[in-house]
N, C-alpha and C positions, 0 to 999 in steps of 0.2 A: 475681227477688229481691223479697221483700216489703217494703213501706214501711208505716211506722206511720200508721194511718188517722186518728188524733187529731192534728190539725194545731195543736197547742199545745205550748209548752214543757212537758215533763213535770215535775211537782212532787210529790214524795211519798217513798216509800221502802219498806223491807222491813217487812212487817206479818205478825204472828203471832197471829191471833185465837184460835187453838186453845190458846194459853198463858193465855187469860183466860176468865172466865165470860161468858155472853152478855149479861148486863146491862151489861158494860163496852163492848160493841160500839156501842150507841147513843151513848155519850159519844164514842167514837172517831170516829164519823162526823160528830158535831157539830164536833169539833175539827179534823177534815180540812177541813170547809167553811170554817171560820175561817182556816186556813192557805192557802186555795185549792189544796188537794191535789186532783189530777185522776188520779193513777195510784199504785197500790200493788203491790208484788211479793209473791207468795205462791203456794203453801204451801212454802217452800223447804226446810224441814227436817221435813215432816210425814208422811213415808212411814208411820211407825208409826201414826199417827193415821188415815191413810187406808186402811191394810191391816193390821189387828190380827192376822191370821193368813194363811196361805197361800191360803185359800179364801173369804175374806171381804173386801169393800171397804165403807168407810164414808164416802161422799162427801157425805152429807146436810148436815153442818155447813158444808162448803165451798159446797155449793149455795146455802145460806141466806146466807152472808156476801157472796158474789159478787152475788146478787140485791139485797141490801140496798145494797151499795156502788153498783151501777149505777143504782138507782133515785134515788140522790142525786148522780148525775153524776160518779162516781168509777170510772175504768177499772182493769183488772187486767192486770198483766205476770204471765202465768201460769208458774209455775216448776215444773219436774219436781223431785221430792223425793228424787233419787237420790244425793245427796251423803252421805246418812246413812241407811244400811239398817236395818230393824228387827232387834231382838235375835233373834227367832225365825228369821230368815233366816240369821244367822251361826251359830246353834246347830244348826239342821238341816243346813246345807250348809257344813261348816268351810272348804272351798276358797275360800269368799268372802273370808276373812280373809287379809290380805297377810303376806308375810315381809319383814323389814327388812334393811337393808344388812349388818347384823351376823349374819344367818341366823336370826334369832328370830321364831318365829310369833306374830303379834299376837293379842290377845284382843279380844272385841267392846267397843266404846266409841269416845268422841271422835267424829270425823267424817272424811270422805275416808279410811275405814279399810277399804278393800275392794281386791281384786286386779282390775285392769282386764282380765285375761285369764282370769278365773273364768267358765266356762260357766254355772254356776248364778247368779252375779250378773248376767250378761248376760240370762239368761232372765227373771229376776225384774223387772230394770229395764225390759225390753221390755214386760212385762205391765202394770206400773203406768203406764207412759207411754202405752201403747195404751188403757187404760181411761180415762185422763184426756183424751186427744185425742178419742176418740169422744164422751165425754160433753159436752165444752165446745166442740166444733167449730163450733157455730152460736150460741154466746152472744155477744151484741153488746158485752159488757164487755170481752172479751179482745182486747187490742191488739198483744200481743207474747208470745213464749214465751222464757223464761229457763231454759236447760238446766243442770240440776245447780247447782253452786256452787263457784267457785274450785278447779277441778281442780288436781292437783298431785302428791301423793306417788307414788313408784316403788314397785315390788314386785319381789322377787327369788325367787319360789316356783317350783316344778317347773312348774306351768302356764305361767308366764312364759318359763321355759327352753325349753320345747317351742315356744312361739309365736315366741320369739327365733330359734331355729334355722331355722324356716319363713320368717321375715322375711329372715334372711341368705341362704336359698337363692333367694328371689325377688330379692334385690338383686344377689348375685354369681354366681349360676347354678351355679358349680363351686367345689369346694374349692381347686383350683389358683389360681383368681382370688382367693378370700378369702385364702389364704396369702400370695399376692404383695402384696395391697393392705395387709394388716396386718403384713407383714414378719415372718412367724411363725417364720423361721429364727433370729431373735433369742431367745436363752435357751431354745432348744430347744422352741419352742411349736407346731411344725408339726403340723397336724391331718389325720388320714387318715379320719376319719368324722365326720359332722355331729354325732352324739351325744356326741363328745368335747368339744364346746364348752359351757363352763359360763358362767353369768351372772357378770359381774365384781361382786365384793362384798368385804367385809372378811375374808372367809374365803380369798380368793385374791389377786386383782390390786389391789384397791383398799386404800388406807390413809389415815388422817388424818394428814397431814403436820405440821400445827399445828391448834390449835383452830379448827373451822369451815372448814378448808382441806383438800379431798379431792385426793389425787393417785393415779396409777395408774402401774403399772410396764408396762402393756400398753395404750398410748393408743388404737390402732385398734379394739380390742375395746370399750374404755370409751366411746369417742366413738359407736360404733355403738349401744351399749346405751341411751345417752341418746337417740339418734334414735328407736330402737325404742319406748322408753317413752313419749316424747312422741307418737308415732304411735299407741300403744295406747290412751292416754287420749283422744286425738283420734277414734279409731275408736269409743269409747263415745259421745262427743258426737255423731258422724255418725249412729250407730245410732239415737239418739233423734230427731235431726232428720228422719231419713227417715220415721220413723213419724209425726211430726207433720205433715210435708208431704203425706202420703198423705190426710190428713183436712182439712188447712187449707193449700193449696199457696201461697196469697198472703199469708200472715201472716209478718211478719219474725221470725226466730230468732237468738238471741245467746246467749253465756254471759259471765259477768263475769270478765274478765281481771284481772291484778294488776301492770301496769306492767312494769318490768324483773325479771320473775320467772324465775330461771334455768332450772328444770327443763324448762320447755315452750318449743318453737320457735314463738312466736306468729305468725311469718310465714306458717307452714303453716296454723295454725289460722285465720287471718283469711280465707283463701280459701273456708271453708265457713261463714262467718258473714255473715247479711245486713247486719248493722250491728255495729260494734265497740262493746263496752261495758267499762268497767273501774271498779275500786274504788280511790279515792284517799285515802289516810290519812297525809298528812305529819304530822311532829311539829312543834312550835313553833320547833325549831331548824333546820329545813329552810329553805334559801334559796328565793326566788321562782324563780330560775333552775333549781334542782334539781327543782322541782314542775313548772315548764314543760317541762323535758325529758321527764318521764314523759308528760305530756299529749301532746306532739308525737311521742313514740315510739308511743303508742297510736293517735293520729290517722294517723300514717304507715303503719299496717298496712292502711288503705284510704284513702290519701292524698286522694282526690277526693270523699270523703263527710264529712258530719258524723258525730258518734258520740255515745254515751249515757254520761253520768256515772251509773253504777249505784249506787255507794255512796260516801259519806263521812260522817264523824261531825259532828253539830251542834256538839260541843265536844270532850270527851276520849274517848280509847279505853280499853280496859281491858288490852290485850295489850303495849304498848311498855314499855320499862323504866321510863320516867318519863312517866306519862299526864297531861300538863298540860292545863289548860283552855285553849280558844281565847280569845285576848284579844278585847275589845269590837271589833267591826267586821270581824273576820277570817274568820268563816264566810261573811259576805256577800261579802267581797273574794275569797275562795277560790272561791266558787261562780261568780261573774262571770269569775274567772281561767280556770276550765274552759270557760265559754262562749266566752271570748276565743280559746281554742285549738280551738274546733270543736264544743263539746258542745251538744246540743240538749235538755238536761235538768239538773235539780238534784234528785237523789234521794239519800236518806239511808239509813244503818243506824244506828238502827232507829226503827220508829214509837213504840212504847211501850216504856219501859225496863224490862228483865226484873226479875222479882221474886227470882230466885235463879239459881244456876250462874255460870259464869265470866264471862258477859257482863253480870252484873247492874249493874255500875257503868260500862258503856260507855253514853255519853250517848245521848239520844234525842229525838224531837220532842216527846214527852210525858214529862216527868221523873217521878221517884218521888213528888214532891209531889202530882202528879195534877191541877194547874192550869197555866194558861199565863202567869201573871204572874211570868215570870222574864226575866232579862237576854236569854238565849239564845232563848226563845220569842218575844220581841218582835222580835229580829233575823230569825228564820225567817218571821214574819208579814210583815215588810217585803220579804224576798225574794220571797215568794209574790205579794205585790201587784205588785211591779216586773215580774215575769215576764209578766204579763198584757200588758204594753206591747210585748213583743219578738217578737210572732208574725212580723213581717215578715223576720226574719233566720233563721227556721227553714229548715234544709236548705241554708243558704248554705255555701260552701266556702272553703278556704284555699289560696291560691296562694304558692308561695315561689320565691326565686331562688337560695337557698343550701340545701345539704342536708349532713347528717351521716350516714355510713353506720354502721349498727349490724347486728350478726349474732350470733345465738344460738349457732350451731355454732362460730363463732370464739371466742365467750366460753367455751364448754366446753373447747375445746382449749387456748386460751391459758393458762387458769388450772390446768389439769390437767397440762400438759406439764411434764417435769422439765428444768431447764436455765436458765442465766443467772441469774434471781431466782425464788424460789418464793414470793414475797409479792406478786406482780403482781395489781392490781385493775383489771379492765377498765372498771368503772364509774367509778373515780376519774379514769382518763384520759379516758373519754368526757365526764365532767363538765367537765374542764378545758377541752376544746375546744368543748363546747356552750356554756359561760359566754362564750367568745370570740365565738361567733355570736350569742348573745343580746344581747350588747352593741352589735351592729350596729343594733339597734332596727328589726329587720325580722322577718318570718316565717320560721321555720326548719323544714324537713322532716327527720324522721329515718327513714331507709329502708334497706331490704335492698340489698346491693350488686348484686343481679340486677335491680333496677328500672330502667326507662328514665331515665337521667340527663341527657338532652338538654335538658330544660326548665330545668336549673340552670346558673348562671353561675360558681358556686364549689361544690366538693364537698370535704369533709373527712373523712378516715378514720384516725384514731389506731389504732395497734396492730391492724391488720387482718392478723393473723398467718396465719389460714387462708383460703384461697380455692380454689374449684374453677376449672376452665378458663373456664367460662362467665362467672364474676364478674370474673376477671382480664381477659378479652377486653373486657367491657362497659366496665370502667374505662379501658382502653387506647383504645377507640374514642371514649369521651367526650372524652379529652384530645386525641386526633388530630383531632377535629372542632371543636376551639377551646375546650374547657373548662379551668378552672384546677382542679387537684387538690393538695390538701395532705395528705402522709401522714407517717408517723413510723417511728422504729425499730421492730423486731419486727413488720414488715409485709411481706407477700408471701412468707413463709418456707416454708410447707408447703401440700400439696394437701388434698383433703376427707378423706383417711384419715390426716392428720397425718404424711405422708411428706415429707421435705425436698425442695425443688425444687432439684436439683443444678445445679452450674455457677456457684456464687457468690452470696452474699447481695446484695440482697434478693430472690433467687428470681424470682418472677413479675414483680417490679418493676425488675430490674437495667437492662434496656434502657429502660424508661419513665423511670426516674430519672436515667439516664446516670451511674451510679456502680457501684462494687464495694465492699461492706463486707468487709473483710479479717477483722476481729474484732469481737465484741460484748462490751464490758467492762462487768460489773455492778459497781456501786459499793455498798459497805456503807452503811448508813443514816447514819453520821456522816460520810461522805466527800462532798466537793463538788468541782466544777470550775467553769470559767467559759468563756463563749463571747465572743469579741471581733468585732464587726462589721467587715467589710472596708470598708464605707462606710455612711452613714445609710440607713435604709429607712424611709420615712414618719416616724413618731414615734420610731423606735428609733435609738440611736446609742450607741456605746461597748461596755461590758462588762456581762454579765448572768450570774448564777449558773446553774448546771445540776447535775443530779444523776441518780441512779437507774441509767441506762444511758448509755454513750458508745459509739457506733459508730465504728469506725476506718475512715474513708471514703477511697477513691480516686476521683478524677474520671475519668469516661469520656465526656466531652462536657458534663457539667454545669458550672455556675459556682459557686464557693463564695461564700456570702453572709456566713458567719461561721466563725471558727476556734476550736480549742481553746486555752485558755490554759496548761494545765498537763498534767503527766504524759508518758508516752512518745509520745503523740500530739499533744503540743503543736505548734501551727501547722498541723495537718491540719484538713481541713473538718469542720464540725459541722452546718451548715446549708447546703443547696445548692438551686439553681434549674436546671431543665432544660427547654429547649424540645423539644416532642414533637409532630410534625404542626403543627397550628395552634394548639395549646395549650401549657400550661405545667405542670410538676410541681414542687412544693416539698417536699423531704425534710428533715425534722428528726430529726438523728441522736442526739438526747439529750432529757432532760426539763428544758426551761428554766423559769425562773421565770414565773409566771402573766402578768405584765405583758408579757413577750416574746411569749407565745403571742397574747394580745389584740391587741397592735399589730401583729403580723405578719399575723394573719387580717384585721384591719381594712384593712391596706395592699393585700392582694391582692383583698378585697372591693371596694374602691373602684376598683382596677385593672380589675376585671371589670365595673364599672358598677353595682354594688349600692349603693342609697342608702336611708337611714333613711325609714320610712313618713312620719314627721314628726319635727323636731327636738324632743326632750323631755329633761327634766332626768335626772340620774342617779337611780336608784331608782324611775323611772316605766317601767313596762313598756308596750310598744305592739305590738298585732297587728292584723291586717285580715282580715275575712271578705268574700266577695263573692257577689252574687246578682242576677240580672236587671239587670245593668248598674249596680247600686249597690254602693258600697264602704262597709263598716261598720268604722270605725276604733275600737279599744278602747284606752283609757288607764287604767291602774291604778296608784295611787300607794302604793307599799310603804313609802314613807318615814314617819317619825314626825312629819313636819311638812308644811304645805300648800306646794304649788308654783305657779308661773304657767306656763300653757301658751300659746305664741304661735300663734294660728291666722290664717293668711294668707287663708283663704277663709271663707265662712260655712257652718256645719253646723247639722243639727238634731240635738239630743241626745235619744236615745230614752227614757232613764229619767225625765229632768225634763220632757221634751217642750217644750224651749225651744230657740230659735235662738242659737247662740253665734258669735262671731267676735272677732278681735283678741286681747286678753289675757283669758284665763279662769283662774279659780282652781280648781285641783284639790286638794281638802282630803286630809289624811292618811287612808289607808284608803278613799278613795273611788274610784269608777269613773265614766268617761264612755263612752258608745257614740255615736259621731258618724257621721251620714250626711251627705256633702257635698251641699249644695243646688246644683242645676244651674242655670246660668246666666242 
């Protein structure tokens, strides 16, 4: 696995010199040096400029700018330009263009507008990548490869149908096995020939149940097609990586991910990435905890490594519904927020603000005015200066005692399945439980249910609807060996093909939770119930509202912690605790108000021995990174006012380079990075 040879925090961003005349390049480099930029990503969308026709390559302009940058101490994250193919390729080879879910053949344009199973696209992509790898394999400026850009869209063309059938043959071996796994006897779907299987689209099995919410009448097929498309795009990525590694085996390779991006199973992708990188674009309405969740989700893909913040905007985007400017101090705070969650870089999109097209009003390190005497520019300069003081925390890692389980296949199945409620949002429920863990003031891992869970004292898994046997056994063994596991309604119900685990709900978890759920009652949006505690639990006492889903629970060894107040299940258990092996399971059969979730999670975290990193006021986030026996504690004040931090020990603060102890003031939108002084 390659490591970045530049042992500095990366500072810079996406650079598009081909969009500007050469006389601008000199000013770019002057400004980069002012900002302490040491790395730029390019040429991400320059395939057409690098290959104007099938038989000609024009690398000379790229050679020139790479040489110029390196001579001034600026390194290159070299990108393959395959996210946007040239028009000549689409015109000469029409199979390159995808078919959308409506069955419509796309025309050339936009970006990520290709079929991942097009032989002609693959051949052309191999060729441009190989030419680049051969040309730049020995250039000292190149510190990392950035493969394509923000992979994503699915295709539904005949090439994909053929590849899908082959993928199914490899997965299931026989049609009898496929028919059994998909339960094709339902609605007369039984297949007798592989060629009878069509891709699921709005022409057959798929439909838009409500705006933005896709459903399927045939979940086994739909779920496997999502797996197949994620794998198809991953295979494109792996194809490019293989070429690069042939010429540069020791260089790190990545692609920029997009946080909780539904179409791609990033747990699979991360196995083929030397280092995780992702693009963070919060709106000004996003809460610190929602941003922290995305960082922890991305870090959790390779939980024992640092990662790369590949893109963020210096101020406003162009593509959100409301593209607000970042308030003073926020780009700096958000940059350090990423570092607090494990990032080894602060990189932006984009370097110079575009002169035209859809991203012309997306902010940049160099704005349209052309100089750096702006509020945002001054803040970026401050970040660039401060990063020079942080080399000692490079490649430090994050250790956590608590984890939240997150699974892409579960997300696909849960939201596409018909039944109970058709407005279920996996991310909303994940957010509610992540917020509870975030308030513990400790590190939080967000990981795949298949990960080794033994390092955690507390594991939380809301709406873990779909599990294969391996994941179910992993969780069972975690609890049996002393772990505390919190789960909720709509968990443990189906296997990896969305087939119900027979024998009573909650399926995989019935014995683990010590309950039988007889019925799952879905409440209308205007309906509420309440849960009443049997006795106080930590800070909880009395009655709390609940809504959304109410499980009708029978005890089979578990103890009731709270009961329903109303309806035909009044007086029946709503929240239970079960001893299993040396551990405990807490099952929450409804959606309680947020305070209940937070206090219950806090109670069991304390019971498990989880303690805050340091006691800090509300609105102050705290995380910790570790390296070579040193602990680096990050404090970030998201409040609109200053706070006092009580430090029992003496610490060295890396940004101000001062020793702190006792009472320390942390100003609004400020950050501290503390290394405890040894004794």
